C-alpha positions, 0 to 999 in steps of 0.5 A: 552959774551963780550969776545965772540964778538971779536971772532965772529967778527974775524970768520965773517971777515976771512970766506966767507959763500955761501948760495944757495937759491932755487926757488928764484925769482929775487928780482926786479921782486917780487911783494910786497905791497907798500905804494903807488898805483903807478905802474911802470911796463909793461902795460901787467901786470898792477894790476889796478882794477876799480870799477864796475858801480852800478846796473842800476835803475830799472834793469829788472830781469825777461825776456822772449824770443820766438824763431823761430825753423827755420830761414825762413823769419827771419829778420836781419839774418847775412850771414853764418859765421865761428867760426874763425870770431874773429881772431888776428892782430899781430904786425909784430915786435913782432912775434919773441916773440909771435910765435917763434924764428924761424921755428924750435923754436915755442912758445908752449903756442901759439900753445896751444892757437891756438889749442884751437880755432882751435878745436872749430872753425875749423881754426884760422885767423891771420893778421901779420901787423900793423904799422910795416908792412909799414916799413918792408924790406926783407933782405937775412940774419941778424946778429946772424941768427935771423929772425927779427930785429928792426931798428931806430924809426921814430921820426915823427910817433906818435906811435914810430914805428921802421923800421923792417928787416926780413928774409925769415925764417918768412914765414917758421915759419908761415908755420909750425905753420899753419901745426900744428894748421890751421892758415890762414894768412893775410900779409901786403905789405909795402905802405910807399914808392910807388916809391920803392915797396917792393913786397918780402912779396907777392912773398915769401908769395905766394911761401910758404903759398899759395900752402898749402892754408894757405894764405888769402890775402895781406893788401895794406896799413895800415890806409892810412888816417893817413899817413899825420898825421904820416908824411908819406905823404904831409898834403894834401894827400886825398882818390884820392891820395891813389887811384892813388898809389893803381894803382901803386901797382896793376900794379906792382903785375900784372907785377910780375910773382912771384906773381901768384894770382892777386886778393887777396888784402885787402883795403882800411883799413881806420881808421876813419879819412876818412870814407870807403865811401870817398874812394869808392866814388873815383871809387875805388871798380870798378876800382880795382875789379879784384885785390881786394879780401876783403874790409876792415877798422880798428877801435877802439872805443877810444884812450889812446894816451894822456897817452902814447904820449901826443896826444889828450886829457886825458881820465880817465878809470874809467869814460869811463868804463861804456860805455863798459858795455852795448849793445849800445857800440857794436851798436855804433861801427858798426853803421858807417860801415852799409852802407859800409858792405852793399855796400861790399856785393853788390860788392861780397867782404867780409868786414873785420875789420882788426884791433880793440880792446878796445882803440888805443895806447895800451888800458886802465888799468883796462878796457882792461884787465878786464872781462868787456872787455871779454864781450864787445868783445863777443858782439862786435864780434856778432854785427859785424857778424850781421852787415855784417862783414866777420871777425874781428881781435883783435890786439896784441902788445908788453909788453907795451899795456893793451889789449893783448889777450895773452903776453909771459913773457919778455925774461929775465923771461921766465925760471920762468914765463909763459904766461899771457892770457888776457880778450880778448882771452876768447872772441875769444874762446867763439865766436869760440864755439858759431859759431862752425866749420860748416861755416853755422852759422847765427846770429840774434840780438834778444835783441829788442824782449825781454819781461818782463811779456808780455811787451816789449821793456824792459827798461834795455835790453841794459845790457841783450842783446841776440843773436840767432844762426841758422845753416843750417836754424835751431836753434842751440844756444843762447847767453845771457848777464848779464852786471851787477855786483852784488855779492848779487845775486839780479841781477841775471836774469831769462831768459825764452826761448820758441821755436816755432814749436819745442820740447826741452826737456833740454838745455846745458849751459856754462857760461863765468864768473867772480866775477865782470866786473872789475875782471881780474884774476878770469875769467872762461869759463865753469869752466876753466881758464888760470889763473892770470899773468904769469900762463899759458902754453896756456891750460885751467885748472880745470874741465869743468862745463856745466849745463844741464837745464830741460825744461817745456814740458807743456809750452815748455819753458826753464828758463836760469839763468843769474848770474851778471855778465856773458855771457851764451852760450845755446845749444839748440840741442844735435848736436849743443852741440856736434860739438862745444864742443871738447872732446879733444884738441891737445896740444904741448910740448916743446923739446927745452930749453933756460937754460942748466945749473944748471937745477937740481930740488928738491921738495921744501917741501923736502928741507924745512924739510931737516936738510942738510948733516951730520956733517961727510961729511961737509968737502967734500962739493963741489960747485954747480957753474960752475966757474973756475973749481969749481965743483970738489973743496973741501971747507975746514971749520974750526972753532974757539973753543968757551967757553960760560959761 
């Protein structure tokens, strides 16, 4: 063997061996178990999983609820709502990643995701805007024919928002999406410089999206109460200053013949530094009523800005996680807006939550991407509906946020990774089905009507909220929660529902579920899922699971089990079940490819069991690489005769 070693060394030194590895993921992209829990990748794929809160002391599992068959004289009933109630707010700067490169190259997973909601709700609502709408500038063209391009970052803005350049192709993109999946759009008019208003987005928006009915309105100013803090206005900037600047925009729009619709502005979109009442007290609504289509706010329950920008105070996600996991969370979120929503109704203006999510500055790891966030989103949306909101928009950012409802893979990974569907998307899908497509759904919060053994209120009802949904004045659906995580089964709730004045033979139930509120990869809606990170093309997978529960004809009650945790959608009538349960959902296939060479594939199982080509043809092998005419080059193999002894 000592004599063999020099021969092997000579052989290795004088020959270069090429090995082709099939189905190889880039090494830097592979996920491995490491000795440290520190994660340094993009926030959208953060694997952090928190610890669920313990079962609340004295948690009540035997609940009863009495329902009215008719909504006549029912207190606390919302205005009629559409299934598109919980839409999306997409940051202007990421539309080329999320929606499509241009009007001809649309993101198929995005279309599928929107189609899921359209089939249940009849339409989808999307706001394109955010901080980048304020610096957006329409140009004739951009290098390389691209649709959008980021310019320099404003160093005075804590959210590090880049200036944005865009072309008219944006509107063609939005129009083509609407033609396929019935999206209705809110757009934002830049408000960062009222001495040089840029109304191109309104002019082209009206021209392209207005005639087909795809345009809802234009937001005039994004969080003007933060302009001073972000260095966009003097420190003395006040609601009265905003009132005056709004007049400049109104006058400019009224004088612009290329903007035919004059009454679809959305304002004031304050974030909480100013209350909406402070703006209303300036006389804002009566002064601009003829121009206002909607009154609006933006709000997040808290922020993670310290972790991202060093602003404010540090927040521990584990510490605040329990605050998202009960009904008090949604009640607290809407409480500051009850007066404003009532005032909006009195003025004949729909009241809109233009931007929200689990926490500003990107959300929290382990919260924003957990099943707990899914449940929170459903409760929050229904509570907004009860509290006078016309709709709400869950924000979508880039790769470096935790709360995205959906995230495309990084561009350099798109050939082998699919999309990541976040927890909040399940919330929107659930709301679409719960409210349905008729536009007549009215919601009532029945949590305080729960009893246990004939006694109410129930001490732990904040963990088991219930909503009733009526259509055309008649009971249609019930939404019931169990926010508790308990794998033992001991915390499964039994909800006995009685219907006054009606006979219900059976009900159908769909469950939104996960093993715990902290789970982020095993969320299912009626047994179907979008999978874990990088796993979805926007279509639900697996078989639908719908439970049919017979009711007691003698007591006219139906007993609904609520596993811990879950949200149950209970269909009380066959018609309610039929209208919001699509038998088919339109899906989309791609005819465009981003990779056009080396696209041949082979079944990995065949490759794994193959011994390769026979020795007779090894001298005729050619390269599979496209280098210097390599495709037709024969590779000569030679070997040194060896004697093993």
